[in-house]
PLY file of the C-alpha trace (Angstrom):
ply
format ascii 1.0
element vertex 558
property float x
property float y
property float z
element edge 557
property int vertex1
property int vertex2
end_header
-0.48 -0.02 -0.08
1.73 3.03 -1.20
1.51 6.39 0.89
-0.83 9.13 -0.57
1.67 11.80 0.90
3.87 13.49 -2.21
7.42 13.09 -1.73
9.74 15.41 -0.24
13.08 16.10 0.72
14.76 14.63 -2.25
16.84 17.57 -3.25
19.32 16.72 -0.46
20.93 14.08 -3.18
18.56 10.92 -2.18
18.68 9.87 -6.01
22.51 9.63 -5.85
22.60 7.61 -2.63
20.10 5.20 -4.45
21.98 5.05 -7.16
24.45 3.65 -4.80
21.98 1.80 -2.47
20.03 -0.30 -5.05
22.93 -0.83 -7.52
22.75 -4.10 -6.21
18.86 -5.55 -7.11
17.09 -7.26 -3.98
17.35 -10.93 -4.07
20.74 -11.00 -5.58
23.04 -12.39 -3.60
24.24 -9.89 -1.31
27.72 -8.26 -1.32
30.27 -8.35 1.28
29.89 -5.44 3.43
31.75 -2.40 2.71
31.94 1.32 4.69
29.47 4.00 3.66
31.04 5.81 0.30
30.81 9.58 0.59
28.22 9.87 -1.43
25.80 7.69 0.76
27.32 9.51 3.85
25.92 12.54 2.52
22.80 11.35 1.37
22.20 10.20 5.20
23.25 13.67 7.17
21.31 15.16 4.14
17.97 14.34 5.48
18.63 17.02 8.20
19.32 19.71 5.49
16.97 23.37 5.84
15.18 21.90 3.18
14.07 18.85 4.56
13.37 20.45 8.06
11.43 22.87 6.47
9.30 20.40 4.42
8.76 17.61 7.16
7.55 20.66 9.49
4.66 21.04 7.22
3.90 17.33 7.52
0.10 16.96 7.22
-1.02 15.65 10.71
2.73 15.31 11.70
4.85 18.01 12.02
8.06 16.51 12.67
11.91 17.25 13.06
14.26 15.31 11.77
16.76 15.35 15.20
19.86 13.06 13.84
20.50 10.83 11.06
24.28 9.33 10.70
25.97 6.38 9.55
26.09 3.16 11.33
28.97 0.75 11.16
27.87 -3.00 10.58
27.41 -4.68 13.79
25.36 -2.04 15.47
25.49 -0.60 18.88
23.51 -3.42 21.02
27.01 -4.30 22.55
26.03 -8.08 21.49
29.08 -10.23 20.28
29.00 -10.89 17.05
26.33 -9.12 16.04
25.22 -9.23 12.44
23.44 -6.13 12.17
24.27 -4.57 8.81
25.53 -0.88 8.21
22.97 1.67 8.66
21.48 5.29 8.40
20.56 5.83 11.69
17.64 8.37 11.85
16.39 9.94 15.29
13.27 12.65 14.56
10.14 13.78 16.57
6.48 14.21 15.27
5.19 17.21 17.21
4.56 17.41 20.01
6.74 14.81 21.59
6.52 11.60 19.47
9.41 10.17 19.26
10.93 7.68 16.29
14.33 5.58 15.54
14.73 4.85 11.84
17.35 2.40 9.97
17.77 2.06 6.64
20.64 -0.57 5.41
23.14 1.66 3.03
23.81 -1.64 1.22
21.55 -4.08 -0.43
18.54 -2.36 0.55
15.09 -5.08 -0.40
12.99 -2.50 -0.97
10.99 -3.42 1.73
9.93 -1.71 4.90
9.04 -2.67 8.24
7.75 -0.94 11.46
8.41 -3.24 15.10
5.78 -2.65 17.56
7.20 -1.62 21.21
6.10 -3.54 24.38
4.45 -2.44 28.02
4.03 1.65 28.47
6.83 1.83 25.82
9.01 4.91 26.37
12.16 3.97 24.49
12.99 2.30 21.17
12.92 -1.48 21.59
15.41 -1.98 18.19
15.90 -5.53 18.88
12.32 -6.34 18.14
12.69 -5.31 14.71
16.63 -6.21 14.44
15.34 -9.60 12.39
14.17 -7.59 9.85
16.83 -5.27 9.75
19.38 -8.28 8.98
17.11 -9.11 6.18
17.94 -5.71 4.69
14.49 -3.94 5.42
14.32 -0.20 6.73
12.76 -0.43 9.75
11.15 2.38 12.38
10.06 2.18 15.82
8.60 4.33 17.98
8.78 5.55 21.72
4.76 6.22 21.76
5.33 9.92 22.42
6.86 9.98 25.83
10.57 8.93 27.58
11.45 6.36 30.14
9.14 3.28 31.81
6.12 3.61 33.59
2.46 5.23 32.85
3.29 8.41 34.44
3.41 9.74 31.44
-0.25 9.65 30.75
-1.91 10.99 33.88
-3.84 14.08 33.11
-2.08 14.57 29.81
-4.77 13.79 27.15
-2.32 14.13 24.05
-0.11 11.44 25.54
-3.02 9.42 25.72
-3.50 9.93 22.00
-0.12 9.32 20.96
0.13 6.14 22.88
-3.38 5.00 21.65
-2.98 5.33 17.92
-1.80 8.32 16.83
2.28 7.73 17.14
1.70 4.46 15.15
-0.09 5.57 12.57
2.18 9.02 12.10
5.60 7.00 12.32
4.29 4.62 10.00
3.70 7.82 7.74
6.41 9.98 8.16
9.60 7.11 8.30
7.84 6.27 4.66
8.47 9.76 3.49
12.05 9.41 4.66
12.95 6.02 3.50
11.51 7.29 0.07
13.89 10.82 0.39
17.24 8.44 1.34
16.70 5.77 -1.49
15.25 7.79 -3.87
12.48 5.01 -4.03
9.50 4.01 -2.03
9.32 1.19 -0.43
7.33 -1.39 -2.74
5.97 -3.14 0.42
5.30 -1.95 3.99
5.13 -4.67 6.64
3.97 -4.22 10.27
5.29 -6.91 13.43
4.50 -6.08 17.07
3.54 -7.94 20.31
1.80 -7.39 23.79
1.45 -3.74 23.13
3.18 -4.00 19.22
0.13 -6.42 19.09
-2.42 -3.87 20.03
-0.53 -1.32 17.65
-1.11 -3.90 14.75
-4.52 -4.25 15.79
-5.12 -0.75 15.44
-3.31 -0.45 12.24
-5.38 -3.10 11.02
-8.73 -1.49 11.84
-8.22 2.14 11.75
-5.63 2.87 9.46
-5.72 -0.37 7.37
-3.92 1.60 4.32
-0.82 1.81 6.10
0.80 -1.51 5.67
0.54 -4.64 2.95
1.07 -7.43 5.72
0.43 -7.34 9.61
1.43 -9.53 11.82
-0.40 -8.94 15.35
0.83 -10.99 18.74
-0.81 -11.07 21.62
-2.48 -8.14 21.28
-3.72 -5.82 24.70
-7.66 -5.65 23.25
-8.51 -3.95 26.88
-5.69 -1.80 27.80
-7.17 -0.54 30.54
-8.72 -3.08 31.85
-6.19 -6.17 31.50
-4.32 -5.16 34.49
-7.53 -5.59 37.22
-9.15 -7.83 35.20
-6.50 -10.52 34.31
-3.24 -9.42 36.39
-4.69 -7.71 39.87
-7.58 -10.27 39.93
-5.14 -13.34 40.05
-3.19 -11.61 43.14
-6.34 -10.74 45.01
-8.54 -13.67 44.36
-5.24 -15.25 45.97
-4.75 -13.29 49.05
-6.68 -14.45 52.23
-7.92 -11.50 54.81
-4.98 -12.18 56.62
-3.05 -11.12 53.83
-1.16 -14.85 53.41
-1.22 -16.69 50.17
-3.57 -19.38 49.31
-2.36 -21.26 46.71
1.02 -21.93 47.13
3.82 -23.16 44.54
4.20 -26.74 45.78
0.19 -26.99 45.68
0.40 -25.52 41.94
3.05 -27.90 41.06
0.45 -30.80 42.34
-2.50 -29.33 40.25
-0.12 -29.27 37.14
0.77 -32.85 37.71
-2.80 -33.49 37.74
-4.08 -31.46 34.85
-0.98 -33.69 32.70
-2.50 -36.74 33.75
-5.86 -36.36 32.88
-5.25 -34.32 29.51
-1.18 -34.55 28.50
-1.95 -37.69 26.30
-4.75 -36.86 24.27
-2.35 -35.36 21.27
-0.82 -39.01 21.51
2.27 -37.93 22.89
3.05 -37.89 26.92
5.68 -34.53 27.10
4.84 -31.95 29.95
2.47 -29.97 26.92
-1.24 -29.60 26.27
-1.63 -29.26 22.33
-5.33 -28.57 22.87
-5.89 -27.09 26.21
-9.35 -25.88 25.36
-10.49 -29.60 25.38
-8.94 -30.01 28.96
-11.92 -30.34 31.27
-9.99 -30.45 34.48
-11.93 -29.89 37.67
-9.61 -28.97 40.58
-12.44 -30.29 42.92
-10.77 -33.79 42.36
-7.88 -32.90 44.19
-9.54 -31.39 47.46
-8.33 -33.49 50.68
-10.16 -36.52 51.94
-10.03 -37.57 55.43
-6.50 -39.22 56.15
-5.06 -37.64 53.36
-1.88 -36.04 53.66
-2.05 -32.52 53.19
0.50 -32.16 51.40
-0.94 -34.32 48.62
-3.92 -32.55 47.84
-6.05 -29.11 48.14
-8.16 -27.16 50.90
-11.34 -26.20 49.40
-10.10 -22.59 49.14
-7.36 -23.78 47.15
-9.03 -25.41 44.98
-11.49 -22.38 44.32
-8.78 -20.45 43.73
-7.20 -22.67 40.41
-10.87 -22.30 39.25
-11.25 -18.65 39.40
-7.27 -18.56 37.90
-8.90 -20.73 35.00
-12.36 -18.49 34.87
-11.45 -15.46 34.88
-12.41 -11.88 36.61
-16.00 -11.68 37.61
-18.40 -9.67 39.67
-20.49 -9.92 42.80
-23.33 -11.52 40.48
-20.76 -14.34 38.83
-20.86 -12.33 35.46
-17.79 -12.76 33.48
-15.56 -9.79 33.01
-12.77 -11.15 31.53
-10.75 -14.72 30.76
-8.50 -16.58 32.84
-5.66 -19.01 32.57
-5.82 -22.22 30.55
-5.16 -25.69 32.16
-2.32 -26.25 31.16
-0.05 -23.20 32.03
0.18 -24.24 35.39
3.74 -22.96 35.15
2.80 -20.08 34.49
1.26 -19.44 37.75
4.84 -18.99 39.17
7.28 -18.14 36.72
6.77 -14.46 35.58
4.28 -12.63 37.87
4.69 -14.27 41.71
0.30 -14.73 41.36
1.31 -17.52 43.96
4.43 -15.94 45.80
3.91 -14.18 48.61
6.94 -11.72 48.48
6.43 -11.01 44.25
2.90 -9.72 43.65
4.48 -6.86 41.39
0.32 -5.97 40.49
-0.59 -5.52 43.97
0.36 -1.64 43.90
-0.03 1.44 41.80
2.87 1.86 39.90
2.56 -0.51 36.76
-1.46 -0.02 36.56
-2.04 1.73 33.40
-5.68 1.83 35.07
-5.14 4.57 37.61
-3.67 6.50 35.49
-6.02 6.11 32.07
-8.84 4.06 32.97
-11.52 6.30 34.35
-12.33 9.83 32.92
-12.04 11.57 36.40
-12.79 11.29 39.89
-11.45 8.79 42.64
-9.69 6.61 42.59
-7.18 7.66 40.12
-3.26 8.78 39.37
-0.62 7.92 41.57
-3.31 7.15 44.91
-4.76 4.21 43.03
-4.12 0.97 44.47
-5.84 -2.64 43.01
-7.41 -2.97 46.01
-9.63 0.42 45.20
-10.86 -1.41 41.56
-14.42 -2.37 42.39
-15.59 -5.06 39.95
-19.02 -4.36 40.12
-18.80 -0.36 39.63
-15.58 0.13 37.72
-16.19 -1.67 34.15
-18.75 1.07 33.68
-16.35 3.75 34.37
-13.68 1.92 32.14
-15.96 2.09 28.91
-15.04 5.55 29.42
-12.00 5.60 28.35
-11.35 2.13 26.62
-12.74 3.36 23.21
-9.62 5.11 22.86
-7.12 2.60 23.30
-8.85 -1.01 22.94
-8.64 -2.08 19.69
-11.75 -4.52 19.96
-13.74 -3.80 16.11
-13.95 -7.16 14.14
-15.31 -5.36 11.03
-11.85 -5.71 9.11
-13.77 -4.67 5.45
-11.53 -1.94 5.18
-8.28 -4.34 5.46
-9.36 -6.60 3.12
-10.80 -4.08 0.50
-7.44 -2.68 0.57
-5.80 -5.65 -0.43
-4.19 -6.19 3.15
-2.94 -9.72 5.01
-3.16 -10.15 8.76
-1.76 -12.83 10.76
-2.70 -12.88 14.59
-0.78 -15.08 16.81
-1.01 -16.05 20.61
0.77 -18.48 22.97
-1.88 -20.56 25.07
0.63 -20.37 28.03
0.45 -16.28 27.96
0.85 -14.67 31.44
0.27 -10.61 30.44
-2.68 -11.17 28.26
-5.30 -14.33 28.36
-5.50 -16.34 24.69
-8.92 -16.47 25.05
-9.41 -13.04 24.13
-8.10 -13.68 21.04
-10.22 -16.63 19.88
-13.02 -14.39 20.95
-12.18 -11.64 18.53
-11.18 -14.14 15.91
-14.22 -15.34 15.99
-16.40 -12.36 15.99
-14.03 -11.19 13.14
-15.59 -14.32 11.43
-18.94 -13.50 11.83
-18.18 -9.75 10.75
-16.20 -10.33 7.91
-18.45 -13.36 5.99
-17.65 -16.37 7.93
-14.71 -18.35 8.25
-13.48 -19.02 4.35
-14.37 -15.50 3.29
-12.01 -14.11 6.77
-9.43 -16.46 6.00
-8.43 -14.82 2.43
-6.85 -11.80 4.08
-6.80 -12.66 8.40
-5.12 -15.86 9.46
-5.11 -16.94 13.34
-2.66 -19.68 15.37
-2.34 -20.65 18.89
1.02 -21.82 19.66
0.85 -24.60 22.32
3.37 -24.20 25.22
3.97 -20.44 24.69
4.68 -17.81 26.86
3.83 -14.05 26.32
4.81 -13.43 22.82
7.63 -16.04 22.79
9.77 -18.74 24.63
7.79 -21.49 26.46
8.01 -25.54 26.59
5.82 -25.36 23.22
8.58 -23.58 21.31
7.96 -19.52 20.98
10.24 -19.10 18.13
8.35 -18.52 14.96
9.21 -17.15 11.53
6.13 -14.84 11.62
8.52 -12.38 8.97
8.35 -15.82 5.76
4.99 -16.22 6.65
3.72 -12.78 6.12
5.67 -12.25 3.08
4.69 -15.33 1.50
1.23 -14.46 1.71
1.73 -11.17 0.37
4.14 -11.35 -1.86
3.75 -14.98 -3.56
-0.20 -15.30 -2.70
0.92 -18.59 -0.44
-1.53 -18.18 2.73
-0.28 -19.99 5.99
-2.07 -23.16 6.66
0.43 -23.74 9.28
3.93 -22.63 10.87
6.67 -24.21 12.45
7.58 -23.48 16.36
10.98 -23.93 17.34
11.79 -24.72 21.09
15.51 -23.20 22.00
17.91 -25.40 23.62
18.44 -24.96 27.19
19.36 -23.16 28.95
17.61 -20.25 26.68
15.69 -19.11 29.47
12.03 -20.01 29.67
10.61 -16.72 29.61
12.87 -14.42 27.34
12.64 -10.48 26.87
14.78 -9.25 24.55
17.13 -11.22 22.31
19.74 -9.14 23.09
19.64 -9.97 27.25
20.97 -13.29 27.03
24.14 -12.61 25.42
26.14 -13.90 22.00
24.98 -17.33 21.94
21.05 -16.22 21.81
21.61 -12.96 20.12
20.79 -15.14 16.50
17.47 -16.42 17.66
14.93 -14.75 15.05
17.50 -14.94 12.53
15.67 -17.91 10.13
16.28 -19.94 8.94
17.73 -21.10 12.41
20.96 -23.41 12.50
19.70 -27.08 14.50
22.45 -26.02 16.88
19.99 -23.31 18.54
16.96 -25.59 18.89
15.86 -29.63 20.08
12.65 -29.69 18.89
10.49 -28.09 15.79
6.94 -28.73 15.38
4.20 -27.63 13.51
0.91 -25.36 14.70
-1.87 -25.63 12.55
-4.47 -22.52 11.22
-6.76 -22.21 14.29
-8.62 -24.63 15.43
-6.76 -27.30 13.57
-4.26 -28.68 16.48
-1.34 -31.39 16.09
-1.26 -34.98 16.77
1.60 -37.19 16.91
1.49 -40.06 14.17
3.13 -42.36 16.69
6.39 -42.92 14.43
8.98 -41.01 14.09
11.02 -38.67 15.91
8.28 -36.26 17.91
10.90 -33.24 17.65
10.78 -33.23 13.63
7.61 -31.71 12.17
6.75 -34.20 9.43
5.83 -36.54 12.38
2.78 -34.82 13.30
-0.48 -34.68 12.06
-3.38 -32.30 11.58
-6.65 -32.27 13.60
-9.79 -31.09 13.84
-11.36 -30.45 17.58
0 1
1 2
2 3
3 4
4 5
5 6
6 7
7 8
8 9
9 10
10 11
11 12
12 13
13 14
14 15
15 16
16 17
17 18
18 19
19 20
20 21
21 22
22 23
23 24
24 25
25 26
26 27
27 28
28 29
29 30
30 31
31 32
32 33
33 34
34 35
35 36
36 37
37 38
38 39
39 40
40 41
41 42
42 43
43 44
44 45
45 46
46 47
47 48
48 49
49 50
50 51
51 52
52 53
53 54
54 55
55 56
56 57
57 58
58 59
59 60
60 61
61 62
62 63
63 64
64 65
65 66
66 67
67 68
68 69
69 70
70 71
71 72
72 73
73 74
74 75
75 76
76 77
77 78
78 79
79 80
80 81
81 82
82 83
83 84
84 85
85 86
86 87
87 88
88 89
89 90
90 91
91 92
92 93
93 94
94 95
95 96
96 97
97 98
98 99
99 100
100 101
101 102
102 103
103 104
104 105
105 106
106 107
107 108
108 109
109 110
110 111
111 112
112 113
113 114
114 115
115 116
116 117
117 118
118 119
119 120
120 121
121 122
122 123
123 124
124 125
125 126
126 127
127 128
128 129
129 130
130 131
131 132
132 133
133 134
134 135
135 136
136 137
137 138
138 139
139 140
140 141
141 142
142 143
143 144
144 145
145 146
146 147
147 148
148 149
149 150
150 151
151 152
152 153
153 154
154 155
155 156
156 157
157 158
158 159
159 160
160 161
161 162
162 163
163 164
164 165
165 166
166 167
167 168
168 169
169 170
170 171
171 172
172 173
173 174
174 175
175 176
176 177
177 178
178 179
179 180
180 181
181 182
182 183
183 184
184 185
185 186
186 187
187 188
188 189
189 190
190 191
191 192
192 193
193 194
194 195
195 196
196 197
197 198
198 199
199 200
200 201
201 202
202 203
203 204
204 205
205 206
206 207
207 208
208 209
209 210
210 211
211 212
212 213
213 214
214 215
215 216
216 217
217 218
218 219
219 220
220 221
221 222
222 223
223 224
224 225
225 226
226 227
227 228
228 229
229 230
230 231
231 232
232 233
233 234
234 235
235 236
236 237
237 238
238 239
239 240
240 241
241 242
242 243
243 244
244 245
245 246
246 247
247 248
248 249
249 250
250 251
251 252
252 253
253 254
254 255
255 256
256 257
257 258
258 259
259 260
260 261
261 262
262 263
263 264
264 265
265 266
266 267
267 268
268 269
269 270
270 271
271 272
272 273
273 274
274 275
275 276
276 277
277 278
278 279
279 280
280 281
281 282
282 283
283 284
284 285
285 286
286 287
287 288
288 289
289 290
290 291
291 292
292 293
293 294
294 295
295 296
296 297
297 298
298 299
299 300
300 301
301 302
302 303
303 304
304 305
305 306
306 307
307 308
308 309
309 310
310 311
311 312
312 313
313 314
314 315
315 316
316 317
317 318
318 319
319 320
320 321
321 322
322 323
323 324
324 325
325 326
326 327
327 328
328 329
329 330
330 331
331 332
332 333
333 334
334 335
335 336
336 337
337 338
338 339
339 340
340 341
341 342
342 343
343 344
344 345
345 346
346 347
347 348
348 349
349 350
350 351
351 352
352 353
353 354
354 355
355 356
356 357
357 358
358 359
359 360
360 361
361 362
362 363
363 364
364 365
365 366
366 367
367 368
368 369
369 370
370 371
371 372
372 373
373 374
374 375
375 376
376 377
377 378
378 379
379 380
380 381
381 382
382 383
383 384
384 385
385 386
386 387
387 388
388 389
389 390
390 391
391 392
392 393
393 394
394 395
395 396
396 397
397 398
398 399
399 400
400 401
401 402
402 403
403 404
404 405
405 406
406 407
407 408
408 409
409 410
410 411
411 412
412 413
413 414
414 415
415 416
416 417
417 418
418 419
419 420
420 421
421 422
422 423
423 424
424 425
425 426
426 427
427 428
428 429
429 430
430 431
431 432
432 433
433 434
434 435
435 436
436 437
437 438
438 439
439 440
440 441
441 442
442 443
443 444
444 445
445 446
446 447
447 448
448 449
449 450
450 451
451 452
452 453
453 454
454 455
455 456
456 457
457 458
458 459
459 460
460 461
461 462
462 463
463 464
464 465
465 466
466 467
467 468
468 469
469 470
470 471
471 472
472 473
473 474
474 475
475 476
476 477
477 478
478 479
479 480
480 481
481 482
482 483
483 484
484 485
485 486
486 487
487 488
488 489
489 490
490 491
491 492
492 493
493 494
494 495
495 496
496 497
497 498
498 499
499 500
500 501
501 502
502 503
503 504
504 505
505 506
506 507
507 508
508 509
509 510
510 511
511 512
512 513
513 514
514 515
515 516
516 517
517 518
518 519
519 520
520 521
521 522
522 523
523 524
524 525
525 526
526 527
527 528
528 529
529 530
530 531
531 532
532 533
533 534
534 535
535 536
536 537
537 538
538 539
539 540
540 541
541 542
542 543
543 544
544 545
545 546
546 547
547 548
548 549
549 550
550 551
551 552
552 553
553 554
554 555
555 556
556 557
């Protein structure tokens, strides 16, 4: 989808840069890395020229300042040993009033394409590593801080402009401005435009698909935050609250979670043809924690109290009001390792969501009036009164419109994925959205023409987990957009130990794992590969051959 904005800023010598950068056509064998020629270096620095400054300051709806533009040698600035990043023209800018963006453009062998990467949590910085896997493929890539600097949600308190920037404005306008800078540097527009993001980045992706469907030809949305102001009280803080006794002690402790997990696996693990500690289809597991309630004379360490069984069921069922009406989704059976692994829901000293520092709800959830701001506490949230109050601000942030007809009509393609073991955002929120989208867009067959959905089993928030969260989503969306090959399955790779079970940025773990995301993966980096089929199909072991190889699994329907 091409930008409708008139090309600006080419006068600084972009066409000269294009001649050098595009001397080798995309798709041909990459040349050896070379240092930027004087012409390319001048073209990069020229993006900050007075002429460009005047032109971008008049950018429609997005007055922009180009703050810096410089050549960065191959290897990048991440500090990771053996970094494989190419030499780039690195551009930082500000869209009025405070939206920052970072654009990186390869100085040789540009593939002719542009990709925007999403951020995470409250954003506030440039998460470069989340889009490095596109940069090494010679995409021009951009990311945004979403309108503020630094972590936490305080930026949004009594700041309507900051809220709008975070909700949708920063993503849309960064895409538009960055595409013009790409055209100015290379002397040619990107032939294809993509977006990829997970968590808050997944929300950005769904906002683009629903509200600005002409921005991108292909979109990959992972684990989107559908309810930005409600996910914390309904999901994260709910689990802490229901697991806290009146005296402040923890009801369901870690050893009892292990007990539940063992019982769940005993009942449901082998249904996919293989006992391996992983539920391929958690939706089909009808486990009842009451079955573990202690019987007379039973060892208390080997069973649950009624209160502990009740907490486990509340984790599964999700948030409810006092009438028992469902407000949100819970955690599926089979995800019990995530109950203790990440947020400390059953750890008395690790209740990270019990205070106000992280919760967006206190800062933007209410249109006004107490409790709000820094004084907000999780215990202040009233599950009978406050859901309606959240509806005053939710529509600003929440990408919940299932009508994707404008994306379809624009020729766009959308891939949605959500791991079954997600401990930030419930996977059933995505299932609910996709089912609504099928109904709103002409039924399953019609919807799959432009929108496809995957639920990788055993995968945590965005990636990681026993299921194998390393999946080549870029190739999947490229194949669909560029070659008309709609994805019916993807392959999930499980990294070899001692890879962390809940990784954040790949760069956090040193050179051994810095190349994850660089597909095709070397077999040295993973110990298992399995197919993940288009929802609602699941994988079943054939009973023959190595179960670590994808060809020994078969598609089955629920």
